[in-house]
C-alpha positions in Angstrom: -11.7 73.8 4.4 -13.0 73.9 7.9 -15.4 76.7 8.9 -16.0 77.8 12.5 -19.2 76.6 14.1 -20.3 80.2 14.5 -20.2 80.8 10.8 -22.1 77.6 10.0 -24.7 78.4 12.6 -25.1 81.9 11.1 -25.7 80.4 7.7 -28.5 78.3 9.1 -29.9 81.3 11.0 -30.1 83.2 7.8 -32.8 80.7 6.8 -34.5 80.2 10.1 -33.4 82.8 12.7 -34.7 80.9 15.7 -32.0 78.1 15.3 -29.8 78.1 18.5 -27.4 75.2 18.0 -25.7 73.2 15.3 -27.5 70.1 16.5 -30.9 71.8 16.2 -30.0 72.9 12.7 -28.9 69.4 11.7 -32.1 67.8 13.0 -34.3 70.4 11.3 -32.5 70.6 7.9 -30.4 67.5 7.3 -32.3 64.7 9.0 -35.4 64.9 6.8 -33.3 64.8 3.6 -31.2 61.9 4.9 -34.3 59.9 5.7 -35.8 60.6 2.3 -32.5 59.6 0.6 -32.4 56.4 2.6 -36.0 55.5 1.6 -35.2 56.1 -2.0 -32.1 53.9 -1.7 -34.2 51.1 -0.2 -36.9 51.4 -2.9 -34.3 51.2 -5.7 -32.6 48.3 -4.0 -35.9 46.4 -3.7 -36.6 47.0 -7.4 -33.1 45.9 -8.5 -32.6 42.9 -6.2 -35.4 40.7 -7.5 -34.1 40.5 -11.1 -30.5 40.2 -10.0 -31.1 37.6 -7.2 -30.6 34.5 -9.5 -27.2 35.9 -10.7 -26.1 36.7 -7.2 -27.1 33.2 -5.9 -25.3 31.5 -8.9 -28.5 30.2 -10.5 -28.9 31.1 -14.1 
């Protein structure tokens, strides 16, 4: 299901017409969401690790 780069770029340009390249679009649209997702994953991991650490280390 591959789409040509021109089509993908035109979809991004429908939102912000000044986008000139796929890389610029990825930095503008995808990077912030990826960073937020990573921070949420880290937060959840920190909350879950503490209660599970005795089980993971073999100490009951």
